Each structure stands twice: as C-alpha cells, then as structure tokens.
N, C-alpha and C positions, 0 to 999 in steps of 0.2 A: 824310779817309775812314776809317771804322772797319774793323777786321779782318773783320767779317762782310760789310760791303759789298765789300771787296776779294775775298773768297772767292767771292761770288756772280758775279763777273766771270770767274771761271775756267771755261772751257768743259769739257764732258765729255771732249772729245778730248784735253785736256791731263792728264787723270787717267791713272794707270797702269792697265793692263788689269785687274789683279786688283781694284784699288780700284773701278774702274768696274762690274765684274761684281758685286762685293759690294754696292755701293750699289743697283744695279739689282734685285738679289735682294730686299734689304730693302724697296725701294719697292714691288715687286710683292706681297710677302707682308704688308707693313705691320708687320713685326716689327723691332725694334731701331732705329727712326727716330722722332724727335720730329715733331710736326706741323710745326714750323718747318723741319726738315730735309727733310721730304716736299715742303713748298711750294718750297724752294730747288731740290731735285732736278728737280721738275716743270718749273720755270722754265728750268733748264739744258736739259732734254730738248727743250722747245719752241724754245728759241733755236737749238740744234743742228739740229733739224729744219728750221727756217726758213732758216738759213744753207745747208743742204744743198739745199733746194728752189730757192733763189735761184741757187746755182752751176749747178744742172742746167738751170734755165730760161735762163740766160744762155749756157750752152754750146750748147743747142739753137738759141737765137736766132742765134748767131754762125755755127753751121754752116749754118742755113737761109738766112741772108743771102748766104753764099758759094756754096752748092751747090743750093738749091731752085729749080727752073724757075719755078714760079708766083710765088714770093717775088721772084726776080730780075725777072720780067716786070713785076710791079706796081711795083717800084722804078724800072725803066726808064721806065714810063709816067707815074709821078709826077714823075720828072726832066723829062720832056717838057712838063709843065704848070708848070714852075718850082717844083717842091716836091721838091728833092733830100732823100733820107733817109740816115741813118747808123744804126749800132747804138744810138746814144744816143736815138733817137727811139722805141725800144722798151724800156719800163721794166718790169722784173720786180718784182712786189710781191705780198704776200698779199692775197687777197680773200674775200668771203663766198662762200656755196655757190651763189649764183644766176647766176654768170658765169664764163667762162674768160678773158675779155679785155674791153677797152673802148677807146673812142676819144674824145678830147676835143679840139676844134679849138685850144684854147689850150695844151694840155699835150702831146698826142701819143697814142701807142698804149700801153695797159696790157696786160701779159701776166700772167695770174694764176698765179704760180709754184706755188701749192698746189692748182691745179685742172687742170693740164696733165698728162694721164696718159701721154703719149708724145711722141716727136718729130713724128710725124705729126699728133697733135692740136695741137701747137704750130704746125705749118705751116698748118693750116686756120685756126686762130685768127688768126695773123698776116695771112693773105690776107684774111680776113673784115674785119678792122679797117682794113686798107689800102684796101679798097674803100670803106669809110666815109670815109676820108681823101681818096681820089680824088673821091668825090662832093662832099665839102665844098669842095675846092679848085676843082673844075671847074664845079660847078652852084650854088654859093652856098646851101647847104641851111640852112633855118631849123629847127633841131633841136627847137624847141618847137612847130613845126607838125606835127600828127600824120600828115598825108598826105606831107609831106616825108620824115619819119623813116621811115614805112612803106615808101616807095619804096626808100630806101637799104637798109633791112633786107631787103627782098625780093631786091634785087640781091646783097647780101652773102651771104645764106643760099644763093642759087642758084649763084653763081659761085665760091665759095670752096672748095667740096667739102664744106661742112658738111652737106649733105643727100644725100650718097652713100648708096646702099642699105646698104652695110656699116656706116656710122655709125648709120643708123636701126635696123638689127638690134641693135646694141649697146645702143641706148636702149630697145628693146622695141617699136618701132614699125615695122611693115612691111606693105605692101600690094602687090598685083600689077598694079594699074593706077594710073597717075598718082601713084606714090609720091613722086617728086621735087616736084611741085607741091603735094601735101598737106603735105609736110615744110616747104617754103618758107613756105606760109601760116601753119602752126602756129608756127613759130619767129619769123616776123615779128610776129605778133599778141602773142606772149609779150614780145618786146622793146618793142613800142609800149605795151603795158600798163604798163611801168615809167616812161613819160614822166610828169613831174609834171602835165602838162595833160590827161592821160587819166583819165577818172573811172570807167570800167567796162570789163569784158571786152567787152561789146557794142560800146562806142565804138571800142576798138582793132580789133575785127574789121571794123567798118564802114570804118575808115580803110584797112586793108589791102586789103579787097576792092574798094574804090573805085578804086584805082590799080593792082591786080595785073596785069591783062593787059598794059598798057603798060610797066610797070616790069620785069616778068618777061621781056618780050621784048628789053629793052635790056641787051645783054651787054657794053657798052663797059667797059674797053678790050679785052676778049677778043672774038675773032671768033664764038665760040660758048660754051656752057656747059662749063666746065672739068671 
C-alpha cells in the first residue's frame, strides 16, 4: 500500500480539529488545494456522512424494534406465521432518491439510511416493508404479477401510516375528502410502475384500481387502519 492510499483511509474524524477546519475551508473556497487533494477530501466527507447515516439508521432501527407498538405488533404477527424477525433482518444501506426502503423475499428488509428523515419516518418505513413481508409469507405473493404487487402496495401504504394526513402535508398533497384513499392509490401506482413487468403509467393504474376495493378493505393483521 502506498503512502497516498494509506492517507485516504484516514477518516476526517481522526484529524485534529484545526486541521479539519483548515481543510474544510480550503475545500469550500477552492484555495490552497490541488485537484487530487480536493478529490480526496470529498471522498472523506462522503465516507464520514455515509458512516454517520448508517449509525443513525441502526440506532433508530434498534430503538423501534424495542419500543415501537406497530413494529412490535408486526414482529409478533410475523412470528405467528413462522417468520421470526431480528434486527439483522433490517439492513441499513444507502439508496437512490426514489425510495426510503425495500423488501426482497430472499434478502429481507432494506432501510435507506440516506433517505430517512426522522425516527418516525423510519418507523413508517419499517412497518410498510414488514407488511410486504407478511403478505409474502402468508399469501405467497408473485411479485412479478402486477395485481399481486398492487394489492400488497395498497395494504402497506394504507396500514403503515404512510398516508397519514400529516405526512401528505409534508409531501405537498392534501385534500379534505378521501385524502387517505387518494394517497394510497397514488403511492401504490408509483410502486407498481417500478415493476419490470409494468410497461406504462396506465398499466400500473389499471392494476391498482382493479384490486383497490378488496385490498384496501383487508387490514390483516391489524383490526383496522393504523
């Protein structure tokens, strides 16, 4: 390993405060740094940010597994269908800007560490993805079938808290009549549109609308919309 390679492995948090401040000032002003030094400093910034986001995501995850009523509720019901969960089933990773979480039948639940704005956002995301896991284990969902996916997306958006009025206000969407249903349809259509077997916005909308009434009414394992 060269001296340069060894240096790039040093995190910003290991630098002395004054040295860190000096480097940050040079980086912001562009003065006193070569292009190679700028590139190296940017890489260190990104690495430190990613590490910080991962630690925060994992802390929220662990707190919610211990103390969140809806997360605990979903974990209990997954246990009842022979799908016990631990903290290791929730993986914190960086994602693109299109999602805050994800579910894979073979891998588990993804929490997008760079997209979670708060612990309450992490809670909604965890419950949303756990509903997908519940559906997959209980109903044997074919995730490439648009209607199957649409049903689970409707249930997850409706039951997780993802379409609460306060969250819709934050997104810039709000109505005074049937706000919840409108949000659930919109978010389910967006999710189905990402399916590789979906060829258009219209096809995604048709899939969602064709199953909406029955899937929206199905609140299992909740007694009612959370």
